[in-house]
MARDRENLUM-14956 format. One record per residue: residue number from 0; x, y, z of N, C-alpha, C, O in turn. Coordinates in steps of 0.05 Angstrom, whole numbers, plus 5000, padded with zeros to 4 digits. Each point is the difference from the previous one (the first is absolute). Layout:
BEGIN
<i->NUM	npx->X	npy->Y	npz->Z	capx->X	capy->Y	capz->Z	cpx->X	cpy->Y	cpz->Z	opx->X	opy->Y	opz->Z>
...
***
This chain:
BEGIN
<i->0	npx->1401	npy->2049	npz->4139	capx->5004	capy->5028	capz->5002	cpx->4991	cpy->5010	cpz->5028	opx->4977	opy->4994	opz->5008>
<i->1	npx->5041	npy->5020	npz->5006	capx->4993	capy->5012	capz->5026	cpx->4998	cpy->5029	cpz->4997	opx->5020	opy->5014	opz->4998>
<i->2	npx->4954	npy->4996	npz->5000	capx->4995	capy->5029	capz->4998	cpx->5004	cpy->5012	cpz->5026	opx->4991	opy->4990	opz->5020>
<i->3	npx->5023	npy->5033	npz->4982	capx->5003	capy->5015	capz->5025	cpx->4984	cpy->5026	cpz->5001	opx->4991	opy->5008	opz->5021>
<i->4	npx->5005	npy->5003	npz->4955	capx->4987	capy->5027	capz->4998	cpx->4988	cpy->5005	cpz->4974	opx->5009	opy->4990	opz->4979>
<i->5	npx->4969	npy->5025	npz->5022	capx->4988	capy->5007	capz->4973	cpx->4985	cpy->5027	cpz->5003	opx->4986	opy->5005	opz->5020>
<i->6	npx->5017	npy->5012	npz->4960	capx->4984	capy->5024	capz->4998	cpx->4988	cpy->5003	cpz->4972	opx->5002	opy->4980	opz->4985>
<i->7	npx->4986	npy->5042	npz->5007	capx->4989	capy->5002	capz->4975	cpx->5020	cpy->4996	cpz->4976	opx->4992	opy->4990	opz->4979>
<i->8	npx->5033	npy->5017	npz->5026	capx->5019	capy->5000	capz->4977	cpx->5025	cpy->4981	cpz->5003	opx->5015	opy->4996	opz->4981>
<i->9	npx->4988	npy->4992	npz->5042	capx->5023	capy->4982	capz->5005	cpx->4992	cpy->4977	cpz->5016	opx->4979	opy->5000	opz->5014>
<i->10	npx->5038	npy->4979	npz->4986	capx->4998	capy->4978	capz->5020	cpx->5028	cpy->4992	cpz->5007	opx->5019	opy->5006	opz->4986>
<i->11	npx->4984	npy->4980	npz->5036	capx->5026	capy->4991	capz->5010	cpx->4998	cpy->4971	cpz->5007	opx->4981	opy->4991	opz->5013>
<i->12	npx->5039	npy->4993	npz->4979	capx->5001	capy->4971	capz->5005	cpx->5029	cpy->4993	cpz->5011	opx->5018	opy->5016	opz->4997>
<i->13	npx->4983	npy->4962	npz->5016	capx->5025	capy->4990	capz->5010	cpx->5015	cpy->4989	cpz->4974	opx->4988	opy->4990	opz->4982>
<i->14	npx->5040	npy->5014	npz->5018	capx->5015	capy->4988	capz->4980	cpx->5004	cpy->4970	cpz->5008	opx->5009	opy->4994	opz->5022>
<i->15	npx->4984	npy->4988	npz->4959	capx->5003	capy->4972	capz->5007	cpx->5029	cpy->4990	cpz->4999	opx->5005	opy->4977	opz->5009>
<i->16	npx->5013	npy->5038	npz->4981	capx->5030	capy->4993	capz->5000	cpx->5014	cpy->5024	cpz->5011	opx->5015	opy->5014	opz->4987>
<i->17	npx->4979	npy->4990	npz->5040	capx->5011	capy->5023	capz->5015	cpx->5030	cpy->5001	cpz->5003	opx->5013	opy->4980	opz->5005>
<i->18	npx->4997	npy->5044	npz->4993	capx->5030	capy->5004	capz->5005	cpx->5004	cpy->5009	cpz->5028	opx->5023	opy->5005	opz->5009>
<i->19	npx->4956	npy->4997	npz->5006	capx->5001	capy->5006	capz->5030	cpx->4973	cpy->4996	cpz->5011	opx->4980	opy->5001	opz->4986>
<i->20	npx->5020	npy->4995	npz->5040	capx->4973	capy->4997	capz->5012	cpx->4983	cpy->5026	cpz->4998	opx->5008	opy->5022	opz->5006>
<i->21	npx->4968	npy->4974	npz->4984	capx->4982	capy->5024	capz->4998	cpx->5001	cpy->5011	cpz->4972	opx->4985	opy->5019	opz->4994>
<i->22	npx->5032	npy->4969	npz->4987	capx->5000	capy->5010	capz->4974	cpx->4973	cpy->5000	cpz->4987	opx->4986	opy->4979	opz->5000>
<i->23	npx->5005	npy->5043	npz->4990	capx->4974	capy->5001	capz->4988	cpx->5002	cpy->5019	cpz->4973	opx->5019	opy->5014	opz->4995>
<i->24	npx->4959	npy->4983	npz->4989	capx->5000	capy->5014	capz->4975	cpx->4973	cpy->5017	cpz->4997	opx->4978	opy->4991	opz->5006>
<i->25	npx->5027	npy->5034	npz->4986	capx->4980	capy->5018	capz->4994	cpx->4993	cpy->5002	cpz->4970	opx->5018	opy->5005	opz->4985>
<i->26	npx->4958	npy->4992	npz->5007	capx->4992	capy->4999	capz->4973	cpx->4976	cpy->5018	cpz->4995	opx->4982	opy->5002	opz->5016>
<i->27	npx->5019	npy->5011	npz->4961	capx->4978	capy->5017	capz->4992	cpx->4979	cpy->4983	cpz->4987	opx->5006	opy->4980	opz->4987>
<i->28	npx->4969	npy->5027	npz->5016	capx->4977	capy->4986	capz->4988	cpx->4998	cpy->5006	cpz->4971	opx->4992	opy->4983	opz->4985>
<i->29	npx->5017	npy->5042	npz->5007	capx->5001	capy->5007	capz->4972	cpx->5023	cpy->4984	cpz->4987	opx->5021	opy->4996	opz->5012>
<i->30	npx->4975	npy->4995	npz->4963	capx->5019	capy->4984	capz->4986	cpx->5022	cpy->5019	cpz->4993	opx->4996	opy->5023	opz->4991>
<i->31	npx->5030	npy->4967	npz->5014	capx->5025	capy->5015	capz->4992	cpx->5022	cpy->4979	cpz->5000	opx->5002	opy->4985	opz->5020>
<i->32	npx->5013	npy->5015	npz->4959	capx->5023	capy->4982	capz->4998	cpx->5021	cpy->5007	cpz->5022	opx->5011	opy->4983	opz->5013>
<i->33	npx->4994	npy->5043	npz->4989	capx->5020	capy->5009	capz->5020	cpx->4997	cpy->5031	cpz->5001	opx->4982	opy->5012	opz->4988>
<i->34	npx->5036	npy->5000	npz->5027	capx->4999	capy->5028	capz->5005	cpx->5000	cpy->5017	cpz->4974	opx->4990	opy->5023	opz->5000>
<i->35	npx->5020	npy->4966	npz->4979	capx->5004	capy->5015	capz->4976	cpx->4973	cpy->5005	cpz->4985	opx->4998	opy->5020	opz->4986>
<i->36	npx->4981	npy->4962	npz->5019	capx->4976	capy->5006	capz->4986	cpx->4976	cpy->5002	cpz->5018	opx->4977	opy->5000	opz->4991>
<i->37	npx->5028	npy->5002	npz->5037	capx->4978	capy->5005	capz->5019	cpx->4992	cpy->5029	cpz->4998	opx->5016	opy->5018	opz->4993>
<i->38	npx->4960	npy->4986	npz->5013	capx->4989	capy->5030	capz->5001	cpx->5012	cpy->5013	cpz->5025	opx->5006	opy->4987	opz->5020>
<i->39	npx->4997	npy->5038	npz->4979	capx->5010	capy->5016	capz->5023	cpx->4980	cpy->4995	cpz->5025	opx->5009	opy->4999	opz->5023>
<i->40	npx->4966	npy->4998	npz->4972	capx->4980	capy->4997	capz->5021	cpx->5004	cpy->4973	cpz->5014	opx->4998	opy->4997	opz->5024>
<i->41	npx->5007	npy->4982	npz->4959	capx->5005	capy->4973	capz->5010	cpx->5026	cpy->4999	cpz->5017	opx->5002	opy->4988	opz->5021>
<i->42	npx->5018	npy->5026	npz->4968	capx->5026	capy->5001	capz->5014	cpx->4997	cpy->5014	cpz->5028	opx->5012	opy->4991	opz->5020>
<i->43	npx->4972	npy->5030	npz->4981	capx->4996	capy->5015	capz->5024	cpx->4984	cpy->4981	cpz->5021	opx->5005	opy->5001	opz->5024>
<i->44	npx->4978	npy->4984	npz->4966	capx->4984	capy->4982	capz->5018	cpx->5019	cpy->4978	cpz->5011	opx->4997	opy->4993	opz->5023>
<i->45	npx->5021	npy->4996	npz->4960	capx->5018	capy->4980	capz->5007	cpx->5020	cpy->5011	cpz->5020	opx->5007	opy->4987	opz->5020>
<i->46	npx->5003	npy->5038	npz->4975	capx->5019	capy->5012	capz->5020	cpx->4987	cpy->5004	cpz->5027	opx->5012	opy->4994	opz->5021>
<i->47	npx->4964	npy->5014	npz->4979	capx->4986	capy->5004	capz->5027	cpx->4997	cpy->4974	cpz->5014	opx->5005	opy->4999	opz->5024>
<i->48	npx->4988	npy->4979	npz->4962	capx->4997	capy->4974	capz->5012	cpx->5027	cpy->4989	cpz->5009	opx->5002	opy->4987	opz->5021>
<i->49	npx->5020	npy->5017	npz->4963	capx->5027	capy->4993	capz->5007	cpx->5008	cpy->5012	cpz->5026	opx->5010	opy->4986	opz->5018>
<i->50	npx->4987	npy->5039	npz->4986	capx->5005	capy->5014	capz->5025	cpx->4985	cpy->4988	cpz->5023	opx->5011	opy->4994	opz->5021>
<i->51	npx->4963	npy->5003	npz->4976	capx->4983	capy->4989	capz->5022	cpx->5010	cpy->4971	cpz->5006	opx->5001	opy->4994	opz->5024>
<i->52	npx->5005	npy->4990	npz->4958	capx->5009	capy->4972	capz->5005	cpx->5027	cpy->5000	cpz->5012	opx->5006	opy->4983	opz->5016>
<i->53	npx->5012	npy->5035	npz->4975	capx->5027	capy->5000	capz->5011	cpx->4999	cpy->5007	cpz->5029	opx->5016	opy->4988	opz->5016>
<i->54	npx->4967	npy->5030	npz->4992	capx->4998	capy->5006	capz->5029	cpx->4990	cpy->4975	cpz->5015	opx->5010	opy->4993	opz->5021>
<i->55	npx->4969	npy->4995	npz->4968	capx->4988	capy->4976	capz->5014	cpx->5020	cpy->4978	cpz->5002	opx->5002	opy->4987	opz->5021>
<i->56	npx->5014	npy->5007	npz->4956	capx->5020	capy->4979	capz->5001	cpx->5023	cpy->5006	cpz->5019	opx->5008	opy->4982	opz->5015>
<i->57	npx->5001	npy->5041	npz->4987	capx->5021	capy->5010	capz->5018	cpx->4991	cpy->4994	cpz->5029	opx->5014	opy->4987	opz->5016>
<i->58	npx->4961	npy->5022	npz->4990	capx->4989	capy->4996	capz->5027	cpx->4995	cpy->4970	cpz->5005	opx->5007	opy->4991	opz->5022>
<i->59	npx->4982	npy->4995	npz->4961	capx->4992	capy->4972	capz->5004	cpx->5025	cpy->4983	cpz->5006	opx->4998	opy->4980	opz->5015>
<i->60	npx->5026	npy->5026	npz->4974	capx->5022	capy->4983	capz->5004	cpx->5021	cpy->5014	cpz->5018	opx->5022	opy->4990	opz->5004>
<i->61	npx->4972	npy->5033	npz->5006	capx->5020	capy->5017	capz->5016	cpx->5025	cpy->5001	cpz->4982	opx->5022	opy->4996	opz->5010>
<i->62	npx->4975	npy->5011	npz->4964	capx->5023	capy->5000	capz->4982	cpx->5015	cpy->5026	cpz->5004	opx->4990	opy->5021	opz->5008>
<i->63	npx->5038	npy->4977	npz->4986	capx->5015	capy->5024	capz->5001	cpx->4998	cpy->5018	cpz->4975	opx->5007	opy->5024	opz->5001>
<i->64	npx->4982	npy->4965	npz->4979	capx->4995	capy->5015	capz->4975	cpx->4983	cpy->4984	cpz->4980	opx->4990	opy->4978	opz->5006>
<i->65	npx->5007	npy->5034	npz->4971	capx->4982	capy->4988	capz->4979	cpx->5015	cpy->5004	cpz->4973	opx->5011	opy->5021	opz->4994>
<i->66	npx->4990	npy->4957	npz->4990	capx->5009	capy->5001	capz->4973	cpx->4975	cpy->5002	cpz->4982	opx->4980	opy->4986	opz->5005>
<i->67	npx->5021	npy->5032	npz->4976	capx->4978	capy->5002	capz->4982	cpx->5013	cpy->4995	cpz->4970	opx->5019	opy->5014	opz->4992>
<i->68	npx->4970	npy->4969	npz->4994	capx->5013	capy->4994	capz->4973	cpx->4977	cpy->4999	cpz->4980	opx->4978	opy->4991	opz->5005>
<i->69	npx->5030	npy->5018	npz->4970	capx->4981	capy->5001	capz->4978	cpx->5017	cpy->4997	cpz->4974	opx->5018	opy->5016	opz->4995>
<i->70	npx->4975	npy->4964	npz->4987	capx->5017	capy->4994	capz->4979	cpx->4983	cpy->5005	cpz->4974	opx->4976	opy->4997	opz->5000>
<i->71	npx->5039	npy->5012	npz->4977	capx->4987	capy->5006	capz->4975	cpx->5014	cpy->4987	cpz->4976	opx->5023	opy->5006	opz->4995>
<i->72	npx->4964	npy->4978	npz->4992	capx->5009	capy->4986	capz->4977	cpx->5021	cpy->4979	cpz->5006	opx->5013	opy->5003	opz->5021>
<i->73	npx->4992	npy->4978	npz->4963	capx->5019	capy->4980	capz->5005	cpx->5027	cpy->5009	cpz->5007	opx->5012	opy->4990	opz->5020>
<i->74	npx->4999	npy->5029	npz->4965	capx->5026	capy->5010	capz->5006	cpx->5002	cpy->5015	cpz->5027	opx->5022	opy->5005	opz->5011>
<i->75	npx->4955	npy->5003	npz->5000	capx->4999	capy->5014	capz->5026	cpx->4993	cpy->4979	cpz->5021	opx->4996	opy->5008	opz->5023>
<i->76	npx->5004	npy->4967	npz->4972	capx->4994	capy->4978	capz->5020	cpx->4972	cpy->4992	cpz->5003	opx->4994	opy->4983	opz->5017>
<i->77	npx->4988	npy->5027	npz->4966	capx->4972	capy->4993	capz->5003	cpx->4995	cpy->4972	cpz->4988	opx->5008	opy->4994	opz->4977>
<i->78	npx->4980	npy->4989	npz->5038	capx->4993	capy->4973	capz->4991	cpx->4970	cpy->4995	cpz->4999	opx->4990	opy->4983	opz->4986>
<i->79	npx->4994	npy->5033	npz->5030	capx->4971	capy->4999	capz->4999	cpx->4991	cpy->5027	cpz->4988	opx->5006	opy->5021	opz->5010>
<i->80	npx->4979	npy->4976	npz->4968	capx->4993	capy->5023	capz->4983	cpx->4974	cpy->5012	cpz->5007	opx->4983	opy->5004	opz->4983>
<i->81	npx->5014	npy->5002	npz->5041	capx->4978	capy->5016	capz->5011	cpx->5012	cpy->5017	cpz->5022	opx->5014	opy->4990	opz->5018>
<i->82	npx->4981	npy->5036	npz->4981	capx->5013	capy->5019	capz->5020	cpx->4995	cpy->4989	cpz->5028	opx->4978	opy->4993	opz->5009>
<i->83	npx->5043	npy->5006	npz->5005	capx->5000	capy->4991	capz->5030	cpx->5025	cpy->5013	cpz->5013	opx->5021	opy->5004	opz->4988>
<i->84	npx->4975	npy->5002	npz->5038	capx->5020	capy->5012	capz->5017	cpx->5005	cpy->4980	cpz->5022	opx->4981	opy->4991	opz->5013>
<i->85	npx->5043	npy->5001	npz->4993	capx->5009	capy->4984	capz->5022	cpx->5006	cpy->5016	cpz->5025	opx->5013	opy->5021	opz->4998>
<i->86	npx->4976	npy->4970	npz->5025	capx->5006	capy->5013	capz->5027	cpx->5012	cpy->4977	cpz->5016	opx->4988	opy->4978	opz->5002>
<i->87	npx->5036	npy->5027	npz->5009	capx->5013	capy->4980	capz->5014	cpx->5013	cpy->5010	cpz->5026	opx->5019	opy->5015	opz->5000>
<i->88	npx->4969	npy->4977	npz->5023	capx->5011	capy->5008	capz->5025	cpx->5030	cpy->4991	cpz->5002	opx->5008	opy->4977	opz->4993>
<i->89	npx->5008	npy->5041	npz->5018	capx->5030	capy->4995	capz->5001	cpx->5010	cpy->5003	cpz->5028	opx->4989	opy->5016	opz->5015>
<i->90	npx->5033	npy->4971	npz->4993	capx->5012	capy->5000	capz->5026	cpx->5031	cpy->5003	cpz->4998	opx->5012	opy->4988	opz->4982>
<i->91	npx->4999	npy->5028	npz->5034	capx->5029	capy->5005	capz->5001	cpx->5015	cpy->4975	cpz->5001	opx->4994	opy->4983	opz->5017>
<i->92	npx->5025	npy->5014	npz->4964	capx->5018	capy->4977	capz->4999	cpx->4989	cpy->4975	cpz->4989	opx->5013	opy->4979	opz->5000>
<i->93	npx->4961	npy->5022	npz->4989	capx->4988	capy->4976	capz->4987	cpx->4994	cpy->5006	cpz->4971	opx->4985	opy->5019	opz->4993>
<i->94	npx->5028	npy->4966	npz->4990	capx->4996	capy->5004	capz->4972	cpx->4973	cpy->4990	cpz->4990	opx->4988	opy->4983	opz->5013>
<i->95	npx->5003	npy->5027	npz->4964	capx->4975	capy->4987	capz->4988	cpx->5007	cpy->4972	cpz->4990	opx->5022	opy->4994	opz->4992>
<i->96	npx->4958	npy->4990	npz->5009	capx->5004	capy->4972	capz->4991	cpx->5001	cpy->5002	cpz->4969	opx->4988	opy->5018	opz->4989>
<i->97	npx->5026	npy->4964	npz->4999	capx->5001	capy->5000	capz->4969	cpx->4973	cpy->4992	cpz->4989	opx->4984	opy->4986	opz->5013>
<i->98	npx->5012	npy->5022	npz->4963	capx->4975	capy->4993	capz->4986	cpx->5007	cpy->4973	cpz->4988	opx->5013	opy->4998	opz->4979>
<i->99	npx->4978	npy->4979	npz->5035	capx->5007	capy->4973	capz->4991	cpx->4976	cpy->4987	cpz->4984	opx->5004	opy->4980	opz->4987>
<i->100	npx->4972	npy->5032	npz->5014	capx->4977	capy->4988	capz->4987	cpx->4986	cpy->4980	cpz->5018	opx->4981	opy->4987	opz->4991>
<i->101	npx->5030	npy->5010	npz->5035	capx->4986	capy->4983	capz->5017	cpx->4976	cpy->5014	cpz->5014	opx->5003	opy->5023	opz->5009>
<i->102	npx->4974	npy->4963	npz->4994	capx->4977	capy->5012	capz->5012	cpx->5002	cpy->4996	cpz->5030	opx->5009	opy->4979	opz->5010>
<i->103	npx->4981	npy->5042	npz->5004	capx->5000	capy->4998	capz->5029	cpx->4977	cpy->4982	cpz->5009	opx->4980	opy->4997	opz->4986>
<i->104	npx->5023	npy->4991	npz->5038	capx->4979	capy->4983	capz->5010	cpx->4975	cpy->5017	cpz->5007	opx->5002	opy->5022	opz->5010>
<i->105	npx->4974	npy->4967	npz->4984	capx->4974	capy->5016	capz->5004	cpx->4997	cpy->5009	cpz->5028	opx->4990	opy->5022	opz->5004>
<i->106	npx->5017	npy->4962	npz->5015	capx->4996	capy->5008	capz->5030	cpx->5019	cpy->5025	cpz->5007	opx->4992	opy->5017	opz->5015>
<i->107	npx->5032	npy->4984	npz->4972	capx->5016	capy->5022	capz->5006	cpx->4989	cpy->5025	cpz->4986	opx->5000	opy->5021	opz->5012>
<i->108	npx->4992	npy->4977	npz->4963	capx->4985	capy->5022	capz->4987	cpx->4976	cpy->5010	cpz->5015	opx->4995	opy->5024	opz->5002>
<i->109	npx->4989	npy->4958	npz->5008	capx->4976	capy->5007	capz->5015	cpx->5007	cpy->5015	cpz->5026	opx->4987	opy->5019	opz->5008>
<i->110	npx->5034	npy->4970	npz->5005	capx->5008	capy->5015	capz->5026	cpx->5011	cpy->5027	cpz->4995	opx->4994	opy->5019	opz->5014>
<i->111	npx->5022	npy->4984	npz->4965	capx->5010	capy->5026	capz->4992	cpx->4979	cpy->5019	cpz->4991	opx->5001	opy->5024	opz->5006>
<i->112	npx->4980	npy->4966	npz->4980	capx->4977	capy->5016	capz->4991	cpx->4982	cpy->5009	cpz->5024	opx->4990	opy->5023	opz->5000>
<i->113	npx->5008	npy->4960	npz->5019	capx->4985	capy->5007	capz->5024	cpx->5013	cpy->5022	cpz->5014	opx->4987	opy->5019	opz->5010>
<i->114	npx->5040	npy->4981	npz->4992	capx->5014	capy->5021	capz->5016	cpx->4997	cpy->5026	cpz->4985	opx->4997	opy->5022	opz->5012>
<i->115	npx->5004	npy->4978	npz->4961	capx->4995	capy->5024	capz->4985	cpx->4973	cpy->5011	cpz->5003	opx->4996	opy->5024	opz->5005>
<i->116	npx->4985	npy->4959	npz->4992	capx->4972	capy->5009	capz->5004	cpx->4995	cpy->5013	cpz->5028	opx->4986	opy->5019	opz->5003>
<i->117	npx->5026	npy->4969	npz->5018	capx->4997	capy->5010	capz->5027	cpx->5012	cpy->5029	cpz->5000	opx->4989	opy->5018	opz->5013>
<i->118	npx->5034	npy->4985	npz->4974	capx->5014	capy->5027	capz->5000	cpx->4984	cpy->5020	cpz->4986	opx->4998	opy->5023	opz->5008>
<i->119	npx->4988	npy->4967	npz->4969	capx->4984	capy->5019	capz->4986	cpx->4977	cpy->5010	cpz->5016	opx->4994	opy->5024	opz->4998>
<i->120	npx->4994	npy->4960	npz->5019	capx->4978	capy->5007	capz->5017	cpx->5009	cpy->5022	cpz->5020	opx->4985	opy->5018	opz->5007>
<i->121	npx->5040	npy->4980	npz->5001	capx->5012	capy->5018	capz->5020	cpx->5008	cpy->5027	cpz->4990	opx->5002	opy->5019	opz->5015>
<i->122	npx->5002	npy->4983	npz->4958	capx->5010	capy->5026	capz->4990	cpx->4978	cpy->5015	cpz->4987	opx->5005	opy->5023	opz->4991>
***
């Protein structure tokens, strides 16, 4: 696990099966299956961290935009049953990679994590 950021209520890790370079996940520390049973306070903390990390990811990769995704229950696409929010840097004309289940190489994840950490220090 490559941790990027942590505060009293949330933490952020790299996604090990990224759909784009810099794909990371924001998680609350308070237990919650998904947005449907999280407390309003926990959701507020997650939202604050999502915005902070989205800015850092956009800067770190000189991205044209950011995709933010969050899934709820199986029918909604959720496969990991702990609340988490995906942040994916995006670029004009480049589609997201498919979710194949293949893990990214550790050195690639480390390099991407280092870029994001440097951007966090600058913002």
